[in-house]
Each structure stands twice: as structure tokens, then as C-alpha cells.
C-alpha positions in Angstrom: -36.8 -16.4 -56.9 -39.0 -16.5 -53.8 -41.8 -17.0 -53.0 -42.1 -20.3 -54.8 -44.9 -22.8 -54.8 -44.5 -26.6 -54.4 -47.0 -29.3 -54.6 -46.8 -31.9 -51.8 -49.0 -34.8 -50.6 -50.3 -32.4 -47.9 -51.2 -29.7 -50.3 -49.5 -26.6 -51.8 -46.5 -25.3 -49.9 -45.1 -21.9 -50.3 -41.4 -21.3 -49.6 -40.6 -17.7 -48.9 -38.1 -15.6 -46.9 -38.7 -15.5 -43.1 -39.8 -12.2 -41.5 -39.6 -10.7 -38.1 -43.3 -11.4 -37.6 -42.5 -15.1 -38.0 -40.3 -15.3 -34.9 -42.9 -16.6 -32.4 -44.0 -19.3 -34.8 -40.3 -20.3 -35.6 -39.4 -20.6 -31.9 -42.4 -22.7 -31.2 -41.8 -24.9 -34.2 -38.1 -25.3 -33.2 -39.1 -26.5 -29.7 -41.6 -29.1 -31.2 -39.0 -30.4 -33.6 -36.1 -30.9 -31.2 -37.5 -31.3 -27.7 -34.4 -33.3 -26.5 -31.9 -30.9 -28.0 -33.8 -27.9 -26.7 -33.7 -29.3 -23.2 -29.9 -29.7 -23.5 -29.0 -26.7 -25.6 -32.0 -24.3 -25.8 -34.2 -23.3 -28.7 -33.7 -20.4 -31.1 -34.3 -17.2 -29.1 -35.8 -14.0 -30.4 -32.5 -12.1 -30.3 -30.8 -14.8 -32.4 -33.5 -14.9 -35.0 -33.6 -11.1 -35.3 -29.8 -11.2 -35.8 -30.3 -13.7 -38.7 -32.7 -11.3 -40.4 -30.3 -8.4 -39.9 -27.2 -10.0 -41.3 -28.6 -12.3 -44.0 -32.4 -12.1 -44.5 -32.1 -13.9 -47.9 -30.7 -17.0 -46.2 -33.7 -17.5 -43.8 -36.4 -19.6 -45.4 -39.8 -20.8 -44.2 -42.3 -23.3 -45.7 -45.9 -22.3 -45.3 -48.9 -24.7 -45.6 -52.4 -23.4 -45.2 -51.1 -20.2 -43.7 -49.1 -22.0 -41.1 -45.3 -22.2 -40.9 -44.5 -25.9 -41.0 -40.7 -25.9 -41.9 -37.7 -23.6 -41.8 -34.1 -23.4 -43.1 -31.5 -21.1 -41.7 -28.2 -20.3 -43.4 -25.3 -17.9 -43.4 -22.3 -17.3 -45.7 -18.8 -18.1 -44.4 -15.2 -17.9 -45.6 -13.2 -20.9 -44.5 -10.0 -20.0 -46.3 -7.7 -22.6 -47.9 -9.0 -25.5 -45.8 -12.8 -25.3 -46.0 -13.2 -28.8 -44.7 -11.5 -28.3 -41.4 -13.3 -29.4 -38.3 -15.3 -26.9 -36.3 -18.1 -26.6 -33.8 -21.7 -25.4 -34.3 -21.2 -22.7 -31.8 -18.0 -21.4 -33.5 -19.3 -21.5 -37.1 -22.6 -19.8 -36.2 -21.0 -17.3 -33.6 -23.2 -18.8 -30.8 -26.2 -18.8 -33.0 -26.2 -15.1 -33.8 -24.5 -15.3 -37.3 -22.4 -12.2 -36.6 -19.6 -13.9 -38.6 -21.7 -13.9 -41.8 -19.4 -12.9 -44.6 -21.1 -11.6 -47.8 -17.7 -12.0 -49.6 -17.4 -15.7 -48.6 -17.8 -18.6 -50.9 -19.6 -21.1 -48.7 -23.3 -21.3 -47.8 -23.4 -22.8 -44.3 -26.6 -24.7 -43.4 -27.2 -23.9 -39.7 -30.6 -25.6 -39.4 -33.4 -27.3 -41.2 -36.5 -28.4 -39.3 -40.0 -29.6 -40.3 -43.2 -30.0 -38.2 -43.2 -33.5 -36.8 -46.8 -34.0 -37.7 -46.2 -33.8 -41.4 -42.7 -35.2 -41.8 -41.9 -37.6 -44.7 -44.2 -35.5 -46.9 -41.4 -34.0 -48.9 -41.0 -30.7 -47.0 -37.3 -31.4 -46.1 -36.5 -32.0 -49.7 -38.2 -28.8 -50.7 -36.2 -26.8 -48.2 -33.0 -28.4 -49.3 -33.9 -27.6 -52.9 -34.6 -23.9 -52.0 -31.2 -23.8 -50.2 -29.4 -25.2 -53.3 -31.2 -22.6 -55.5 -30.0 -19.9 -53.1 -26.4 -21.2 -53.4 -26.6 -21.1 -57.2 -28.2 -17.7 -57.3 -25.5 -16.2 -55.2 -22.8 -18.1 -57.1 -21.4 -19.7 -54.0 -18.9 -22.6 -54.3 -20.6 -25.0 -51.9 -23.0 -25.8 -49.2 -21.5 -27.1 -45.9 -23.4 -28.5 -43.0 -22.8 -30.3 -39.8 -25.2 -33.2 -39.9 -26.7 -34.9 -36.8 -26.0 -38.6 -36.4 -29.5 -39.2 -35.0 -29.2 -42.9 -34.3 -25.6 -43.1 -33.2 -26.3 -43.5 -29.5 -27.9 -46.9 -30.3 -24.7 -48.2 -31.8 -22.0 -46.3 -29.9 -21.1 -49.3 -27.8 -20.1 -51.3 -30.9 -19.1 -48.7 -33.6 -16.8 -45.7 -33.7 -18.4 -42.6 -35.2 -16.6 -43.3 -38.5 -17.7 -46.9 -38.6 -21.3 -45.8 -38.0 -21.2 -43.3 -40.8 -19.8 -45.8 -43.3 -22.5 -48.4 -42.3 -25.1 -45.7 -42.9 -23.6 -45.0 -46.3 -23.6 -48.7 -47.1 -27.3 -49.0 -46.2 -26.6 -51.3 -43.2 -27.9 -48.7 -40.6 -30.9 -46.4 -41.0 -30.2 -42.8 -39.9 -33.1 -40.6 -40.8 -30.9 -37.4 -40.9 -27.7 -38.6 -42.6 -29.6 -41.0 -45.0 -31.8 -38.1 -46.1 -28.8 -35.8 -46.6 -27.0 -38.3 -48.7 -30.1 -38.7 -50.8 -30.1 -34.9 -51.3 -26.7 -35.1 -53.0 -24.4 -34.3 -50.1 -21.1 -36.1 -49.6 -19.7 -36.9 -46.2 -16.3 -35.2 -45.8 -15.5 -36.3 -42.2 -16.7 -36.6 -38.7 -16.5 -33.8 -36.1 -16.4 -34.4 -32.4 -18.0 -32.1 -29.9 -19.8 -30.3 -32.7 -23.0 -29.8 -30.7 -24.6 -30.9 -27.4 -26.8 -33.8 -28.6 -27.2 -37.0 -26.6 -28.5 -38.9 -29.6 -25.4 -38.1 -31.6 -23.0 -38.4 -28.7 -22.1 -34.8 -29.6 -20.7 -35.9 -32.9 -21.7 -34.6 -36.4 -20.9 -35.4 -40.0 -19.3 -32.7 -42.1 -21.3 -32.8 -45.3 -20.7 -30.9 -48.6 -22.6 -30.1 -51.7 -20.6 -28.6 -54.5 -22.4 -26.1 -56.7 -22.0 -27.5 -60.3 -22.7 -24.0 -61.8 -20.2 -22.1 -59.7 -18.1 -19.6 -61.6 -14.9 -18.5 -59.9 -14.7 -14.8 -59.2 -12.0 -12.6 -60.8 -8.6 -13.3 -59.2 -10.0 -16.3 -57.3 -8.6 -19.8 -57.5 -11.0 -22.2 -59.4 -11.9 -25.7 -58.4 -9.1 -27.0 -60.7 -6.5 -29.3 -59.4 -3.1 -29.7 -61.1 -1.8 -33.2 -61.4 1.6 -34.4 -62.7 2.0 -38.1 -63.7 5.6 -39.2 -64.0 6.4 -41.6 -66.9 9.5 -42.9 -65.1 12.4 -44.6 -66.9 14.0 -47.7 -65.4 17.8 -47.5 -65.8 20.9 -49.0 -64.2 21.9 -47.1 -61.0 25.0 -47.0 -58.9 23.1 -46.6 -55.6 20.4 -44.8 -53.7 21.8 -41.3 -54.2 21.5 -41.6 -57.9 17.9 -42.9 -57.5 17.2 -39.9 -55.2 18.5 -37.4 -57.7 16.3 -38.9 -60.5 13.2 -38.7 -58.2 14.1 -35.2 -56.9 14.4 -33.9 -60.5 10.8 -34.8 -61.3 9.3 -33.6 -58.0 11.0 -30.3 -58.1 10.1 -29.8 -61.8 6.5 -30.7 -61.1 6.3 -28.4 -58.1 8.5 -25.4 -58.9 8.1 -25.2 -62.7 4.5 -26.4 -63.1 2.8 -25.8 -59.8 1.5 -29.3 -59.5 -0.5 -30.1 -56.4 -0.4 -33.9 -56.8 2.5 -35.9 -58.2 2.1 -39.5 -59.2 5.0 -41.9 -59.6 4.7 -45.5 -61.1 4.5 -48.8 -59.3 7.8 -50.5 -58.3 9.9 -47.5 -59.3 12.4 -48.5 -56.5 13.2 -51.9 -58.1 15.8 -50.2 -60.3 18.0 -49.9 -57.2 18.6 -53.6 -57.5 20.6 -52.9 -60.7 23.4 -51.4 -58.6 23.7 -54.4 -56.3 25.4 -57.8 -56.7 23.2 -60.1 -58.8 20.8 -62.1 -56.7 17.7 -64.2 -57.0 14.3 -62.4 -57.4 13.0 -63.3 -53.9 16.3 -62.4 -52.3 16.4 -59.2 -54.2 12.9 -58.0 -53.3 13.7 -58.6 -49.6 16.9 -56.6 -50.0 14.9 -53.8 -51.6 12.6 -53.6 -48.5 15.7 -52.7 -46.5 15.7 -49.3 -48.3 12.2 -48.4 -46.8 13.5 -45.9 -44.2 15.6 -44.1 -46.8 12.8 -44.1 -49.3 10.4 -42.6 -46.7 12.8 -39.9 -45.7 13.4 -38.9 -49.3 9.8 -38.7 -50.4 8.7 -37.0 -47.2 11.3 -34.3 -47.5 10.4 -33.7 -51.2 6.7 -33.5 -50.4 7.4 -31.0 -47.6 9.8 -28.9 -49.6 7.4 -28.5 -52.5 4.2 -28.4 -50.4 2.4 -31.0 -52.5 0.8 -34.4 -52.2 3.2 -37.1 -53.5 1.9 -40.5 -54.5 5.2 -42.2 -54.4 4.5 -45.1 -56.7 5.0 -48.3 -54.8 7.7 -50.1 -52.8 7.9 -53.5 -51.1 7.4 -53.1 -47.4 8.1 -55.8 -44.8 5.2 -56.4 -42.4 5.5 -57.2 -38.7 4.7 -60.9 -39.5 7.5 -61.0 -42.1 5.2 -60.8 -45.2 6.0 -58.4 -48.0 3.3 -56.0 -49.3 3.5 -53.9 -52.4 2.7 -50.6 -50.8 1.9 -47.1 -52.2 2.8 -44.3 -49.8 0.9 -41.1 -50.0 3.0 -38.2 -48.6 1.3 -35.0 -47.5 2.7 -31.5 -47.7 3.8 -31.7 -44.1 5.9 -34.8 -44.9 3.8 -37.3 -43.1 2.4 -40.3 -45.0 -0.2 -43.0 -45.1 0.1 -46.4 -46.7 -2.2 -48.1 -49.3 -1.2 -51.7 -49.9 -1.9 -53.5 -53.2 -4.9 -55.9 -52.7 -4.8 -58.1 -55.8 -1.4 -59.7 -56.4 -0.6 -60.8 -59.9 0.7 -64.4 -60.6 4.2 -63.1 -61.4 4.4 -61.1 -58.1 3.5 -64.2 -56.2 5.8 -66.5 -58.2 8.9 -64.3 -58.5 8.7 -62.2 -55.3 6.4 -63.9 -52.9 4.4 -60.7 -52.4 1.2 -60.9 -50.3 -2.0 -58.9 -50.8 -3.1 -56.2 -48.3 -6.6 -55.8 -46.9 -7.3 -52.1 -46.6 -8.5 -49.2 -48.7 -7.8 -45.6 -47.9 -9.7 -42.5 -48.7 -7.8 -39.2 -48.1 -9.5 -35.8 -47.9 -7.3 -33.0 -49.2 -8.3 -29.3 -49.4 -8.8 -29.6 -53.2 -10.1 -33.1 -53.7 -10.9 -36.4 -52.0 -8.5 -39.1 -53.4 -7.8 -42.8 -53.3 -5.1 -45.1 -54.8 -5.4 -48.5 -56.5 -2.1 -50.1 -57.5 -2.0 -51.6 -61.1 -3.9 -54.9 -61.0 -6.3 -53.5 -58.4 -8.0 -51.2 -60.9 -9.0 -54.3 -63.0 -11.4 -55.2 -60.2 -14.4 -52.8 -60.2 -15.5 -53.5 -56.7 -12.3 -51.9 -55.3 -12.9 -48.6 -57.1 -16.6 -48.7 -56.3 -15.8 -48.9 -52.6 -13.7 -45.8 -52.9 -16.2 -44.0 -55.1 -19.0 -44.7 -52.6 -16.9 -42.9 -50.0 -16.6 -39.8 -52.2 -13.3 -39.9 -54.0 -13.0 -37.5 -56.9 -9.6 -38.5 -58.2 -8.3 -42.1 -58.3 -4.5 -42.5 -58.7 -3.2 -45.7 -60.3 0.5 -46.3 -60.3 1.3 -49.3 -62.5 4.2 -51.4 -63.9 3.5 -53.5 -67.0 6.0 -55.3 -69.3 4.1 -55.3 -72.6 1.3 -53.6 -74.5 -1.3 -56.1 -73.5 -0.7 -55.5 -69.8 -0.7 -51.7 -70.3 -4.0 -52.0 -72.2 -5.6 -54.0 -69.4 -4.7 -51.4 -66.9 -5.6 -48.3 -69.0 -8.8 -49.7 -70.4 -10.0 -50.7 -66.9 -9.0 -47.3 -65.6 -11.1 -45.6 -68.2 -14.0 -47.8 -67.3 -13.7 -46.9 -63.6 -13.7 -43.2 -64.6 -17.0 -43.6 -66.6 -18.9 -45.9 -64.2 -18.0 -43.9 -61.1 -17.9 -40.4 -62.7 -14.4 -39.7 -61.3 -11.0 -38.8 -62.7 -8.4 -41.6 -62.9 -4.8 -40.6 -63.2 -2.3 -43.3 -64.2 1.5 -43.5 -64.5 3.7 -46.4 -65.5 7.4 -47.2 -65.8 9.3 -47.4 -69.1 12.8 -48.5 -70.0 14.7 -51.7 -69.3 16.6 -53.4 -66.4 18.3 -56.4 -68.1 20.1 -57.5 -64.9 17.1 -57.5 -62.6 14.9 -60.7 -62.7 11.2 -60.1 -63.5 11.8 -56.3 -64.3 13.8 -56.6 -67.5 11.4 -54.8 -70.0 8.5 -52.3 -69.6 5.7 -50.7 -71.5 4.0 -47.5 -70.2 2.0 -44.5 -71.2 0.8 -42.0 -68.6 -2.8 -40.8 -69.0 -5.6 -39.2 -67.1 -9.1 -40.5 -67.8 -12.5 -38.8 -67.3 -16.1 -39.6 -67.5 -17.3 -39.7 -71.1 -19.7 -36.7 -71.4 -19.9 -33.1 -72.8 -18.0 -31.7 -69.8 -14.9 -33.6 -70.8 -12.6 -34.4 -73.7 -14.3 -36.1 -76.6 -12.7 -39.6 -76.1 -12.7 -39.5 -72.2 -9.0 -38.9 -72.1 -8.0 -35.7 -70.4 -4.3 -36.0 -71.3 -2.0 -38.8 -72.5 1.8 -39.0 -72.9 3.7 -40.5 -75.8 4.4 -44.1 -75.0 7.7 -45.5 -73.8 9.6 -42.3 -73.4 10.7 -40.7 -70.2 8.4 -37.7 -69.6 6.0 -36.1 -67.2 2.3 -35.5 -68.0 0.8 -32.3 -66.4 -2.9 -31.4 -66.6 -5.6 -29.5 -64.7 -8.7 -31.3 -63.5 -11.8 -29.3 -62.7 -13.7 -31.0 -59.8 -16.8 -29.0 -60.5 -17.1 -30.7 -63.9 -17.6 -34.0 -62.1 -20.5 -32.7 -60.2 -22.1 -31.0 -63.2 -21.8 -34.3 -65.0 -23.3 -36.3 -62.1 -26.2 -33.9 -61.8 -27.1 -33.2 -65.4 -24.9 -35.3 -67.7 -26.2 -37.2 -70.8 -26.0 -40.2 -68.5 -25.8 -40.2 -64.7 -24.5 -43.7 -63.6 -23.8 -42.6 -60.0 -27.4 -41.8 -59.3 -28.9 -44.3 -61.7 -27.5 -47.4 -60.1 -30.2 -50.0 -59.4 -29.6 -50.4 -55.7 -33.0 -52.2 -55.4 -31.5 -55.0 -57.6 -27.8 -55.1 -56.7 -26.2 -54.7 -53.3 -22.5 -54.0 -52.7 -21.0 -55.8 -49.7 -17.5 -55.7 -48.4 -15.6 -57.3 -45.5 -13.7 -54.1 -44.6 -14.0 -52.9 -41.1 -13.3 -49.2 -41.1 -10.9 -47.4 -38.8 -9.3 -44.0 -38.7 -5.6 -44.4 -39.1 -4.4 -40.8 -39.6 -5.9 -37.4 -39.4 -7.8 -36.8 -42.6 -7.5 -40.5 -43.7 -9.9 -43.3 -43.6 -9.0 -47.0 -43.9 -11.1 -50.1 -44.2 -9.2 -53.2 -43.1 -10.2 -56.8 -42.7 
């Protein structure tokens, strides 16, 4: 509870709630902290500050040093509905700075402003105010803190980098941004970039949407929790007469997952479409895989309609897709509830894929923000390379989906063991699904070994052995389980071990040759 004392290099600082008598000092401090923004947009005015106290006095904080206000944080509570990460503007979310839209029944603490006296910056005051704001979020049992973060150095790089590229380079430590870098260090995750957020020349009017999830949040009665329901299809390869029979088999699983179990994400295995070759005239493996690529339009139409009908995210295993230059890529298509999709190619191609099918590796990694979780996909062999998962984890994914196709127990163990390792080292969930059954008439796809499973970090928040759920091996079935995203953040913050924050970045650097581009609303891609 406030007031609360903090020791800093400048002396003892007291954090307390702001009062009406503080208004002259707050407006003066605001002008000193943001002279350029004040010139463009104006400083806090007395009427706005009085409104803050009227609607949410508890959310207005000041830091006092030697009797002088040297820092302040201003917040309100909002209710952003089923899509709390939607884009917005500063003026809209704060009701033109008056906070009239403050909602005591909301679940999100919105950080409108934090500012520190320029004469004593880098003395720990910013961190103290952020800590006080997190304490407030916990005390009020709010689900999260959201903020629009200034991109304070973007104008220096805008001629060469898109806003998204700039943010990723800041996250990678290649560019120093005093605001975003500080916010990341305070445990905030970047959820997107918002154009026209605020009038700020230095940021080119852009802002990051950043989020801190309260690890101690307890859902209110009758309220949805932070749980996400995932269905992993352990799909049987069997001889088919044609595409319609394939469609019926897929439709059965998607409808069962959505209608009967309420799944929000459905994962199919790698290369599930190869069974369609069993209904065609026998042909060589390279000829067959090219023939299979001709079904791409039908496959997209089927999966898109199923995702739309059930209102869920459908990770449709993988399918060979011909590229404009004639190459074939093993591609996972992620279908959204509106039926649209984005593509994640397989990066690392196994020797058998190269030899039998002539498959080529892709060069992009996608991160998709959904209302419930931030997700990524690695196809089979890709999960055996830790740098691919690290890239996705550094961009905030909470669930990694791994469709795979393995022909024996050794191959299955390579994928599953590495998937478990990725869950532990990145403190994320990893959902896997493989094919089972036999296709004697299809070259390179004659036998299969699979066991769907969902892996977790290994800590007290999770199952004893780090396996959330696991199917019986080599039978056709569907694994359904609930994943609590809040458990990830509790583990990252106060687990027995905290590998995400304990990485020795001073000793090891992670570099990639991925140039990032936005390829679809809500999706991020890094491509060579």
C-alpha cells in the first residue's frame, strides 16, 4: 500500500497517490520532460488532471524526492472486450486525456503516462514507478497492463526501416531506444505497432502496443480465464478414393474439436495431404509430390471454410506448395476464424525430403497474435534446431505448434524430446501432432509412428514431468487440453528457475539473417 519508500542513488524516494495540490508541479514537470511533444500536442492541463483524480485517484502516482515531485505515472482502467490487443489511439483510449472512459469493472490497467525529471533520469525512478503500477495491477486483481510505447529513436531510422523492422531491431539489441528498451527490461512484451497513435515527430506518430500480464490474476466469477483450449489431431493415414473422402475425414475432426469440445486452436500433423496420392495411379515420388501440389486450391478452400464455420484457428498440418520459381516448399497454413490464412514454410529439410521429393527450405518465420495467445509454428525437423524456436520466443510467442511426420520411434523421439526442450528453455507451451497408420502404395510414406503431446516448462505451475497431456501412441485420436497462459508468466517471474530472464546476453548473442516484414494484419514474418 502507498505511500511507499524506495532507496535510490539520489536518496530516499516516496511514491504516493497524487493530490489536487500537486497539479501545478505535475504540469510543470510534464512540460520539462516532453518539450517537443508539448509543443506539438500540449501538456497536461488542470482540467484533465482534476478529472484523473475524480475518476481514478488510486491510479495517479507521484514520486517525491526531498519534498519535490520528480516523477509521475498516470493510469486508468479500461474494458477492451474480446480483443484487448486491437489497435487504438492515445486520444481514443484516454478520452482526449480526461479519462472519462475509466471503467472500474474493466480488467486492464492502461498506462497513460510515465515521466521523470530529466535532471535525475537513469537513477531508477522509472523502474520504481513501473513497479508501483504493477503493484496496483496486482492489488486490484486486473488481468494486464497495456500501454502505447513511444518509439523515441524511430525518426533516425525511418528512411531505412519500417516501424516493425525498427521494433524488432530494438528487441534484438541492434538499436538503442531509451523508451522501448526500458519497457522490455520491465517485463513488457511487444504485441504490435500502432500507427497515428499520438502526435510525436520523434516516433513518426507510431507507438508500440506493449503488455504485461499479471501472473497473480484470478478470474472473476463468470468470467473467462486466461486458459486456451487446444486440440491436437493424431491423424491416421489410410487409402482414399479422392479429395472428398479426405475432406470428410478432416471435417470430422475439426467439427468435433469445435462443436463438441470448444477448441480454440486445432493442430493437424505434417504432410497429412500425402494420403491423397493413395487414390491416384501409382507414380514416382517426385512426380507424386508435384501432383499433390495441384490440390492446393482445394485444400485452402476446405480448411478456410472449416476454420470460418467453427470460428477457430486451424493449423492445417503441412502441404507441398509450388513457389513462383517452381520450387516446392513444405508449408504449414494457419487459418484464422475469418477463413483467411498465412503460410509458414519448413526451414530445415530432412535428407529424405530432399532425396525423395526435392523439397526446398523456406526462409521465413511467422509470429501470429491472436486474442488469447501469441503463436508460432515450426514444422517437424525445425524444432530440432533451438535457434528457430528462440527467434520466435524472443518475439513473444506463448504457444509453439509443431506438426510432424515420423516413420519410426527414433524419429518421433527426436521431435518430441526437442519439443520438450524448447518448452523448458523458452518457458512456452509446445503442442505437437503426428500422423499414424500406413500407406503401402505411396513411396516414402509407407509407415508412421506418432504420439500427440503438449509440453510445458518444468516447474511447480505445471505437470510433474513437463507433459501437459499425451495421447496413446499409434492410434487415431484427438488430444484436447487447456493451457493457462498466466502460468507461463508466473513461472517466468517467480519459478524455481527463470531461464528467459537468466540468459547471459553479455556472453552470448543471437543473430539472424531474417529481414522482417508485415505480411498480413496481425502477423509478422522474417524473410531472408
